[in-house]
ZATOR-207452 format. One record per residue (C-alpha): residue number from 0; x, y, z. Coordinates in pm, 1 decimal, padded with zeros to 6 digits. Layout:
BEGIN
<atom num="NUM" X="X" Y="Y" Z="Z"/>
...
//
This chain:
BEGIN
<atom num="0" X="02608.9" Y="00952.5" Z="01078.7"/>
<atom num="1" X="02244.6" Y="01061.3" Z="01058.9"/>
<atom num="2" X="02204.0" Y="01010.9" Z="00684.1"/>
<atom num="3" X="01849.2" Y="01143.6" Z="00662.5"/>
<atom num="4" X="01933.6" Y="01463.4" Z="00851.8"/>
<atom num="5" X="02243.5" Y="01511.5" Z="00637.8"/>
<atom num="6" X="02038.4" Y="01471.7" Z="00320.1"/>
<atom num="7" X="01779.7" Y="01724.6" Z="00439.6"/>
<atom num="8" X="02048.0" Y="01976.4" Z="00534.3"/>
<atom num="9" X="02229.5" Y="01930.1" Z="00204.2"/>
<atom num="10" X="01906.5" Y="01987.2" Z="00010.2"/>
<atom num="11" X="01833.3" Y="02302.2" Z="00210.3"/>
<atom num="12" X="02184.6" Y="02436.7" Z="00145.6"/>
<atom num="13" X="02132.1" Y="02393.4" Z="-00228.5"/>
<atom num="14" X="01786.1" Y="02550.2" Z="-00223.4"/>
<atom num="15" X="01882.7" Y="02836.0" Z="00009.2"/>
<atom num="16" X="02204.6" Y="02913.2" Z="-00176.1"/>
<atom num="17" X="02429.2" Y="02934.7" Z="00129.2"/>
<atom num="18" X="02512.1" Y="02760.9" Z="00456.8"/>
<atom num="19" X="02396.7" Y="03063.8" Z="00656.8"/>
<atom num="20" X="02053.0" Y="03076.9" Z="00495.7"/>
<atom num="21" X="02022.1" Y="02699.3" Z="00530.8"/>
<atom num="22" X="02096.3" Y="02744.7" Z="00900.7"/>
<atom num="23" X="01811.8" Y="02997.7" Z="00926.5"/>
<atom num="24" X="01559.3" Y="02763.9" Z="00761.1"/>
<atom num="25" X="01661.4" Y="02444.9" Z="00943.4"/>
<atom num="26" X="01708.0" Y="02594.7" Z="01289.9"/>
<atom num="27" X="02058.6" Y="02445.6" Z="01312.3"/>
<atom num="28" X="02364.8" Y="02653.9" Z="01387.7"/>
<atom num="29" X="02584.1" Y="02731.7" Z="01086.3"/>
<atom num="30" X="02882.4" Y="02529.5" Z="01220.6"/>
<atom num="31" X="02648.8" Y="02230.9" Z="01263.6"/>
<atom num="32" X="02524.3" Y="02270.1" Z="00906.0"/>
<atom num="33" X="02882.2" Y="02286.2" Z="00778.5"/>
<atom num="34" X="02982.2" Y="01981.2" Z="00983.3"/>
<atom num="35" X="02690.3" Y="01775.7" Z="00852.6"/>
<atom num="36" X="02783.6" Y="01864.2" Z="00494.6"/>
<atom num="37" X="03149.1" Y="01771.6" Z="00550.4"/>
<atom num="38" X="03052.2" Y="01442.6" Z="00713.0"/>
<atom num="39" X="02821.7" Y="01360.4" Z="00422.8"/>
<atom num="40" X="03095.4" Y="01434.5" Z="00168.1"/>
<atom num="41" X="03343.5" Y="01214.1" Z="00355.9"/>
<atom num="42" X="03084.6" Y="00936.2" Z="00375.4"/>
<atom num="43" X="03020.0" Y="00954.5" Z="-00000.2"/>
<atom num="44" X="03384.9" Y="00999.1" Z="-00086.4"/>
<atom num="45" X="03331.2" Y="01300.1" Z="-00312.8"/>
<atom num="46" X="03281.6" Y="01675.1" Z="-00300.8"/>
<atom num="47" X="02918.9" Y="01779.4" Z="-00343.2"/>
<atom num="48" X="02963.4" Y="02155.9" Z="-00338.8"/>
<atom num="49" X="03232.9" Y="02398.7" Z="-00442.5"/>
<atom num="50" X="03230.4" Y="02668.7" Z="-00175.0"/>
<atom num="51" X="03372.9" Y="03019.7" Z="-00159.6"/>
<atom num="52" X="03307.6" Y="03300.8" Z="00086.3"/>
<atom num="53" X="03038.5" Y="03441.5" Z="-00143.6"/>
<atom num="54" X="02866.3" Y="03151.2" Z="-00315.4"/>
<atom num="55" X="02824.8" Y="02777.8" Z="-00350.1"/>
<atom num="56" X="02797.6" Y="02570.9" Z="-00666.4"/>
<atom num="57" X="02701.9" Y="02207.3" Z="-00715.0"/>
<atom num="58" X="02964.6" Y="01973.7" Z="-00851.0"/>
<atom num="59" X="02859.7" Y="01719.5" Z="-01112.6"/>
<atom num="60" X="02832.7" Y="01456.2" Z="-00839.0"/>
<atom num="61" X="02648.8" Y="01704.0" Z="-00617.8"/>
<atom num="62" X="02388.5" Y="01775.8" Z="-00884.8"/>
<atom num="63" X="02316.1" Y="01405.9" Z="-00931.3"/>
<atom num="64" X="02301.5" Y="01346.7" Z="-00554.7"/>
<atom num="65" X="02073.4" Y="01648.2" Z="-00500.7"/>
<atom num="66" X="01822.1" Y="01525.3" Z="-00758.7"/>
<atom num="67" X="01808.4" Y="01185.0" Z="-00589.5"/>
<atom num="68" X="01784.3" Y="01350.7" Z="-00246.5"/>
<atom num="69" X="01482.1" Y="01551.8" Z="-00351.5"/>
<atom num="70" X="01305.4" Y="01241.2" Z="-00478.6"/>
<atom num="71" X="01390.4" Y="01033.2" Z="-00169.8"/>
<atom num="72" X="01294.9" Y="01307.1" Z="00077.9"/>
<atom num="73" X="00967.0" Y="01368.6" Z="-00100.7"/>
<atom num="74" X="00885.8" Y="00997.0" Z="-00085.5"/>
<atom num="75" X="00967.6" Y="00984.5" Z="00286.3"/>
<atom num="76" X="00752.0" Y="01288.8" Z="00360.5"/>
<atom num="77" X="00461.1" Y="01143.1" Z="00167.0"/>
<atom num="78" X="00498.5" Y="00804.6" Z="00336.5"/>
<atom num="79" X="00497.8" Y="00966.5" Z="00679.8"/>
<atom num="80" X="00199.3" Y="01181.9" Z="00586.8"/>
<atom num="81" X="00007.7" Y="00875.5" Z="00470.3"/>
<atom num="82" X="00086.1" Y="00673.0" Z="00781.9"/>
<atom num="83" X="00010.4" Y="00957.3" Z="01023.1"/>
<atom num="84" X="-00314.5" Y="01051.1" Z="00844.3"/>
<atom num="85" X="-00176.2" Y="01398.0" Z="00780.8"/>
<atom num="86" X="-00402.8" Y="01429.6" Z="00480.0"/>
<atom num="87" X="-00654.6" Y="01593.4" Z="00712.8"/>
<atom num="88" X="-00410.0" Y="01871.4" Z="00803.3"/>
<atom num="89" X="-00178.9" Y="01984.6" Z="00521.5"/>
<atom num="90" X="00150.5" Y="02102.2" Z="00664.2"/>
<atom num="91" X="00504.1" Y="02187.9" Z="00561.8"/>
<atom num="92" X="00656.3" Y="02392.3" Z="00280.6"/>
<atom num="93" X="00528.1" Y="02360.0" Z="-00075.3"/>
<atom num="94" X="00722.3" Y="02499.2" Z="-00371.1"/>
<atom num="95" X="00525.1" Y="02581.1" Z="-00686.4"/>
<atom num="96" X="00625.9" Y="02737.6" Z="-01017.9"/>
<atom num="97" X="00388.9" Y="02962.5" Z="-01216.8"/>
<atom num="98" X="00404.8" Y="03206.8" Z="-01506.1"/>
<atom num="99" X="00472.3" Y="03553.7" Z="-01355.0"/>
<atom num="100" X="00157.8" Y="03724.5" Z="-01485.3"/>
<atom num="101" X="-00065.0" Y="03438.5" Z="-01369.7"/>
<atom num="102" X="00095.3" Y="03441.8" Z="-01026.3"/>
<atom num="103" X="00047.7" Y="03817.6" Z="-00993.6"/>
<atom num="104" X="-00300.9" Y="03851.2" Z="-01141.0"/>
<atom num="105" X="-00470.7" Y="03530.8" Z="-01022.3"/>
<atom num="106" X="-00286.2" Y="03341.7" Z="-00748.8"/>
<atom num="107" X="-00134.4" Y="03606.2" Z="-00520.6"/>
<atom num="108" X="-00460.1" Y="03797.6" Z="-00455.8"/>
<atom num="109" X="-00624.9" Y="03475.6" Z="-00335.0"/>
<atom num="110" X="-00324.5" Y="03336.1" Z="-00145.9"/>
<atom num="111" X="-00387.6" Y="03508.7" Z="00192.0"/>
<atom num="112" X="-00723.6" Y="03333.0" Z="00230.6"/>
<atom num="113" X="-00567.6" Y="02997.8" Z="00134.3"/>
<atom num="114" X="-00288.5" Y="03032.1" Z="00391.9"/>
<atom num="115" X="-00533.4" Y="03146.2" Z="00657.6"/>
<atom num="116" X="-00733.2" Y="02827.7" Z="00598.4"/>
<atom num="117" X="-00417.2" Y="02612.6" Z="00627.6"/>
<atom num="118" X="-00201.6" Y="02766.6" Z="00902.8"/>
<atom num="119" X="00049.6" Y="02479.1" Z="00908.3"/>
<atom num="120" X="00126.7" Y="02517.0" Z="00537.1"/>
<atom num="121" X="00376.3" Y="02758.7" Z="00379.6"/>
<atom num="122" X="00414.2" Y="02827.7" Z="00007.9"/>
<atom num="123" X="00721.8" Y="02922.5" Z="-00191.9"/>
<atom num="124" X="00638.6" Y="03056.0" Z="-00538.8"/>
<atom num="125" X="00899.6" Y="03062.5" Z="-00812.6"/>
<atom num="126" X="00778.3" Y="03265.6" Z="-01108.7"/>
<atom num="127" X="00917.6" Y="03229.6" Z="-01459.0"/>
<atom num="128" X="00796.6" Y="03179.9" Z="-01815.7"/>
<atom num="129" X="01072.4" Y="02931.4" Z="-01895.2"/>
<atom num="130" X="01034.5" Y="02555.3" Z="-01874.9"/>
<atom num="131" X="01187.3" Y="02424.3" Z="-01552.6"/>
<atom num="132" X="01316.5" Y="02090.5" Z="-01427.7"/>
<atom num="133" X="01086.0" Y="01998.1" Z="-01138.7"/>
<atom num="134" X="01314.7" Y="01733.9" Z="-00991.3"/>
<atom num="135" X="01638.3" Y="01924.5" Z="-01041.1"/>
<atom num="136" X="01498.3" Y="02246.8" Z="-00895.0"/>
<atom num="137" X="01311.5" Y="02084.6" Z="-00607.7"/>
<atom num="138" X="00967.0" Y="02203.6" Z="-00719.1"/>
<atom num="139" X="00653.5" Y="02022.0" Z="-00602.9"/>
<atom num="140" X="00432.3" Y="02133.3" Z="-00891.7"/>
<atom num="141" X="00428.4" Y="02365.3" Z="-01189.3"/>
<atom num="142" X="00151.1" Y="02536.6" Z="-01385.0"/>
<atom num="143" X="00202.8" Y="02511.0" Z="-01760.4"/>
<atom num="144" X="00005.8" Y="02643.6" Z="-02054.8"/>
<atom num="145" X="-00039.4" Y="02464.9" Z="-02386.8"/>
<atom num="146" X="00024.2" Y="02114.2" Z="-02516.2"/>
<atom num="147" X="00241.9" Y="01900.7" Z="-02289.9"/>
<atom num="148" X="00539.2" Y="01693.7" Z="-02395.2"/>
<atom num="149" X="00593.8" Y="01341.5" Z="-02267.1"/>
<atom num="150" X="00787.5" Y="01441.6" Z="-01955.6"/>
<atom num="151" X="00678.1" Y="01150.6" Z="-01739.5"/>
<atom num="152" X="00505.9" Y="01391.9" Z="-01499.7"/>
<atom num="153" X="00149.2" Y="01358.1" Z="-01375.7"/>
<atom num="154" X="-00074.3" Y="01626.6" Z="-01530.7"/>
<atom num="155" X="-00409.8" Y="01760.4" Z="-01415.0"/>
<atom num="156" X="-00596.8" Y="02002.8" Z="-01637.8"/>
<atom num="157" X="-00736.0" Y="02297.5" Z="-01440.1"/>
<atom num="158" X="-00847.0" Y="02531.1" Z="-01717.2"/>
<atom num="159" X="-00824.5" Y="02658.3" Z="-02073.1"/>
<atom num="160" X="-00662.7" Y="02983.5" Z="-02177.6"/>
<atom num="161" X="-00860.1" Y="03211.7" Z="-02407.0"/>
<atom num="162" X="-00667.9" Y="03461.2" Z="-02620.9"/>
<atom num="163" X="-00752.1" Y="03809.7" Z="-02740.3"/>
<atom num="164" X="-00621.5" Y="04047.1" Z="-03008.9"/>
<atom num="165" X="-00659.8" Y="04411.2" Z="-02912.5"/>
<atom num="166" X="-00520.8" Y="04764.9" Z="-02932.7"/>
<atom num="167" X="-00569.8" Y="05104.7" Z="-02775.3"/>
<atom num="168" X="-00834.3" Y="05342.8" Z="-02916.0"/>
<atom num="169" X="-00553.5" Y="05583.7" Z="-03010.5"/>
<atom num="170" X="-00379.8" Y="05315.0" Z="-03217.6"/>
<atom num="171" X="-00704.1" Y="05216.4" Z="-03393.6"/>
<atom num="172" X="-00782.2" Y="05578.9" Z="-03469.0"/>
<atom num="173" X="-00442.7" Y="05613.8" Z="-03635.9"/>
<atom num="174" X="-00426.1" Y="05279.9" Z="-03822.4"/>
<atom num="175" X="-00790.7" Y="05177.4" Z="-03847.6"/>
<atom num="176" X="-00940.7" Y="04851.5" Z="-03725.6"/>
<atom num="177" X="-00832.1" Y="04527.9" Z="-03897.1"/>
<atom num="178" X="-01140.3" Y="04338.6" Z="-04010.6"/>
<atom num="179" X="-00970.1" Y="04039.8" Z="-04173.9"/>
<atom num="180" X="-00640.8" Y="03856.1" Z="-04128.0"/>
<atom num="181" X="-00515.5" Y="04004.9" Z="-04455.5"/>
<atom num="182" X="-00564.6" Y="04353.7" Z="-04307.6"/>
<atom num="183" X="-00285.6" Y="04279.3" Z="-04058.2"/>
<atom num="184" X="-00024.3" Y="04345.6" Z="-04327.5"/>
<atom num="185" X="-00110.2" Y="04714.8" Z="-04287.2"/>
<atom num="186" X="-00061.0" Y="04713.3" Z="-03910.9"/>
<atom num="187" X="00220.9" Y="04707.1" Z="-03655.2"/>
<atom num="188" X="00236.2" Y="04483.4" Z="-03350.0"/>
<atom num="189" X="00423.8" Y="04462.3" Z="-03024.1"/>
<atom num="190" X="00642.1" Y="04148.7" Z="-03014.3"/>
<atom num="191" X="00636.6" Y="03921.6" Z="-02709.0"/>
<atom num="192" X="00969.0" Y="03739.1" Z="-02687.1"/>
<atom num="193" X="00953.6" Y="03380.3" Z="-02558.2"/>
<atom num="194" X="01163.8" Y="03304.0" Z="-02250.2"/>
<atom num="195" X="01234.7" Y="02955.9" Z="-02387.9"/>
<atom num="196" X="01328.0" Y="03032.0" Z="-02749.2"/>
<atom num="197" X="01438.0" Y="03395.0" Z="-02734.4"/>
<atom num="198" X="01222.6" Y="03458.4" Z="-03043.8"/>
<atom num="199" X="00895.5" Y="03650.8" Z="-03082.3"/>
<atom num="200" X="00588.4" Y="03438.4" Z="-03022.3"/>
<atom num="201" X="00389.9" Y="03355.6" Z="-03333.4"/>
<atom num="202" X="00047.5" Y="03498.0" Z="-03411.9"/>
<atom num="203" X="-00199.5" Y="03232.0" Z="-03518.3"/>
<atom num="204" X="-00565.7" Y="03264.6" Z="-03609.5"/>
<atom num="205" X="-00842.7" Y="03028.7" Z="-03717.0"/>
<atom num="206" X="-00977.7" Y="03102.3" Z="-04066.0"/>
<atom num="207" X="-01240.1" Y="02863.1" Z="-04206.1"/>
<atom num="208" X="-01140.9" Y="02594.2" Z="-03952.8"/>
<atom num="209" X="-00775.9" Y="02621.7" Z="-04058.7"/>
<atom num="210" X="-00498.8" Y="02766.5" Z="-03845.1"/>
<atom num="211" X="-00321.3" Y="03051.8" Z="-04016.6"/>
<atom num="212" X="00010.6" Y="03191.9" Z="-03890.6"/>
<atom num="213" X="00083.4" Y="03560.2" Z="-03950.3"/>
<atom num="214" X="00423.4" Y="03727.9" Z="-03938.2"/>
<atom num="215" X="00372.3" Y="04068.3" Z="-03777.9"/>
<atom num="216" X="00599.0" Y="04372.3" Z="-03800.3"/>
<atom num="217" X="00669.9" Y="04611.7" Z="-03515.3"/>
<atom num="218" X="00925.3" Y="04838.1" Z="-03350.7"/>
<atom num="219" X="00893.3" Y="04722.9" Z="-02989.2"/>
<atom num="220" X="00969.0" Y="04381.5" Z="-02837.5"/>
<atom num="221" X="00937.3" Y="04282.5" Z="-02470.5"/>
<atom num="222" X="00979.9" Y="03961.6" Z="-02271.4"/>
<atom num="223" X="00727.9" Y="04016.5" Z="-01991.3"/>
<atom num="224" X="00350.2" Y="03970.9" Z="-02010.7"/>
<atom num="225" X="00257.2" Y="04271.1" Z="-01797.0"/>
<atom num="226" X="00492.1" Y="04496.4" Z="-01994.7"/>
<atom num="227" X="00347.4" Y="04357.1" Z="-02315.7"/>
<atom num="228" X="-00003.8" Y="04458.0" Z="-02212.1"/>
<atom num="229" X="00125.1" Y="04800.9" Z="-02103.6"/>
<atom num="230" X="00268.5" Y="04848.6" Z="-02453.1"/>
<atom num="231" X="-00073.6" Y="04784.2" Z="-02600.4"/>
<atom num="232" X="-00237.1" Y="05033.8" Z="-02364.5"/>
<atom num="233" X="00030.3" Y="05288.5" Z="-02459.2"/>
<atom num="234" X="-00065.7" Y="05256.8" Z="-02826.8"/>
<atom num="235" X="00259.1" Y="05098.0" Z="-02945.3"/>
<atom num="236" X="00079.6" Y="04841.8" Z="-03161.1"/>
<atom num="237" X="-00161.9" Y="04552.0" Z="-03171.0"/>
<atom num="238" X="-00112.4" Y="04286.6" Z="-02904.7"/>
<atom num="239" X="-00227.2" Y="03924.2" Z="-02893.7"/>
<atom num="240" X="-00233.5" Y="03781.7" Z="-02544.2"/>
<atom num="241" X="-00437.3" Y="03595.2" Z="-02283.8"/>
<atom num="242" X="-00783.9" Y="03738.0" Z="-02234.5"/>
<atom num="243" X="-00764.6" Y="03733.9" Z="-01853.7"/>
<atom num="244" X="-00468.8" Y="03975.2" Z="-01866.0"/>
<atom num="245" X="-00651.1" Y="04242.9" Z="-02066.3"/>
<atom num="246" X="-01007.4" Y="04208.0" Z="-01932.8"/>
<atom num="247" X="-00973.2" Y="04508.1" Z="-01694.8"/>
<atom num="248" X="-00849.7" Y="04727.8" Z="-01982.0"/>
<atom num="249" X="-01127.0" Y="04609.1" Z="-02213.4"/>
<atom num="250" X="-01385.1" Y="04697.7" Z="-01948.7"/>
<atom num="251" X="-01231.5" Y="05041.6" Z="-01889.7"/>
<atom num="252" X="-01204.9" Y="05115.3" Z="-02262.2"/>
<atom num="253" X="-00824.5" Y="05147.1" Z="-02257.7"/>
<atom num="254" X="-00810.9" Y="04856.5" Z="-02502.2"/>
<atom num="255" X="-01053.9" Y="04739.0" Z="-02771.1"/>
<atom num="256" X="-01075.5" Y="04382.3" Z="-02899.3"/>
<atom num="257" X="-01044.7" Y="04320.4" Z="-03274.3"/>
<atom num="258" X="-01064.9" Y="04017.0" Z="-03504.7"/>
<atom num="259" X="-01308.0" Y="03842.8" Z="-03269.0"/>
<atom num="260" X="-01416.5" Y="03599.1" Z="-03543.0"/>
<atom num="261" X="-01064.9" Y="03456.5" Z="-03578.2"/>
<atom num="262" X="-00958.6" Y="03378.2" Z="-03221.7"/>
<atom num="263" X="-00707.1" Y="03101.8" Z="-03163.8"/>
<atom num="264" X="-00833.8" Y="02781.3" Z="-03001.2"/>
<atom num="265" X="-00818.1" Y="02782.6" Z="-02621.6"/>
<atom num="266" X="-00501.1" Y="02624.9" Z="-02480.7"/>
<atom num="267" X="-00506.9" Y="02388.1" Z="-02181.2"/>
<atom num="268" X="-00379.2" Y="02500.0" Z="-01841.3"/>
<atom num="269" X="-00231.1" Y="02210.2" Z="-01646.3"/>
<atom num="270" X="-00065.4" Y="02142.6" Z="-01313.4"/>
<atom num="271" X="00225.6" Y="01899.1" Z="-01338.4"/>
<atom num="272" X="00389.2" Y="01711.7" Z="-01052.5"/>
<atom num="273" X="00629.5" Y="01415.4" Z="-01022.9"/>
<atom num="274" X="00480.4" Y="01065.9" Z="-01024.4"/>
<atom num="275" X="00456.9" Y="00911.7" Z="-00679.1"/>
<atom num="276" X="00261.8" Y="00640.7" Z="-00501.2"/>
<atom num="277" X="00123.5" Y="00887.2" Z="-00246.6"/>
<atom num="278" X="00026.2" Y="01245.0" Z="-00326.8"/>
<atom num="279" X="00109.6" Y="01446.9" Z="-00015.6"/>
<atom num="280" X="-00162.0" Y="01632.2" Z="00170.5"/>
<atom num="281" X="-00003.0" Y="01969.6" Z="00101.1"/>
<atom num="282" X="00025.5" Y="01905.1" Z="-00273.9"/>
<atom num="283" X="-00328.1" Y="01770.3" Z="-00308.7"/>
<atom num="284" X="-00463.2" Y="02062.8" Z="-00109.5"/>
<atom num="285" X="-00276.6" Y="02320.3" Z="-00319.4"/>
<atom num="286" X="-00375.1" Y="02168.9" Z="-00654.8"/>
<atom num="287" X="-00740.0" Y="02138.4" Z="-00549.2"/>
<atom num="288" X="-00731.3" Y="02503.8" Z="-00447.7"/>
<atom num="289" X="-00578.7" Y="02610.2" Z="-00780.1"/>
<atom num="290" X="-00842.5" Y="02414.7" Z="-00970.2"/>
<atom num="291" X="-01121.4" Y="02579.1" Z="-00770.4"/>
<atom num="292" X="-00965.0" Y="02924.1" Z="-00812.5"/>
<atom num="293" X="-00932.1" Y="02888.9" Z="-01188.9"/>
<atom num="294" X="-01282.2" Y="02740.6" Z="-01222.1"/>
<atom num="295" X="-01431.8" Y="03069.5" Z="-01104.7"/>
<atom num="296" X="-01266.7" Y="03273.5" Z="-01383.3"/>
<atom num="297" X="-01446.0" Y="03230.5" Z="-01721.0"/>
<atom num="298" X="-01146.3" Y="03344.0" Z="-01929.0"/>
<atom num="299" X="-00940.7" Y="03068.0" Z="-01763.9"/>
<atom num="300" X="-01203.1" Y="02809.8" Z="-01861.1"/>
<atom num="301" X="-01206.3" Y="02880.1" Z="-02233.7"/>
<atom num="302" X="-01501.4" Y="03116.2" Z="-02203.8"/>
<atom num="303" X="-01556.6" Y="03479.4" Z="-02284.4"/>
<atom num="304" X="-01740.2" Y="03642.3" Z="-01996.6"/>
//
């Protein structure tokens, strides 16, 4: 049995979600993919996947084996890249996870030029605001905002996120402009629901070098950053969000910034990736590119342009 090939095929089945799609991405015929999976299961003496005509699902043993497969295959790829001096030519498929709004507003517009410069590299972007398991989901790196927990991952800071409190001119004409934090009790806000907690995100401000948390009232709650900004433009209430997301609306006059003397401290933007002895050429190249991309945007470096 070709153990390495079987491991690669198994990992692709899990990531693709079906034997047919795994066949498309590996270039192997579907019967060959199925046979390799069956041979691997017989060799291990356990079922890795529960399969029906419509879907596949990892068994408990399959989940554990997949996580180890991802780690082993990554180590093999990096070892081969190091030995073959592939650092000079990044190649292969890289999977990265980013917050949806950041992917849409910052990364995707610049991605064509990046791929044109590295024709042997392909990128798979998964976009979500929730915290993900890099190893379990087969992700090479993830962009995260804010303080990091002790996950055991390698972290590289690539920026700082500046926040902004703002509202539409129509809202401010109706409710007036808040000049102090106490004024917020007379205002309504749009709630941004966290993908991780399912609760509205808190509003915090700095008053006399002390962080002050404010409980805001409102009639509208959303769970998407772009929709949140759209609510502010529509005049549904005050919003408090990342400056880079609202800069175009501030320039056009569709939104106006308020409470500029009480902005929250900038939060770090970091790229996380699993610890390894050799950082692959494709991962190093992608992270360096992200760092350069973010460095050119003042509001992603803790600055107000």
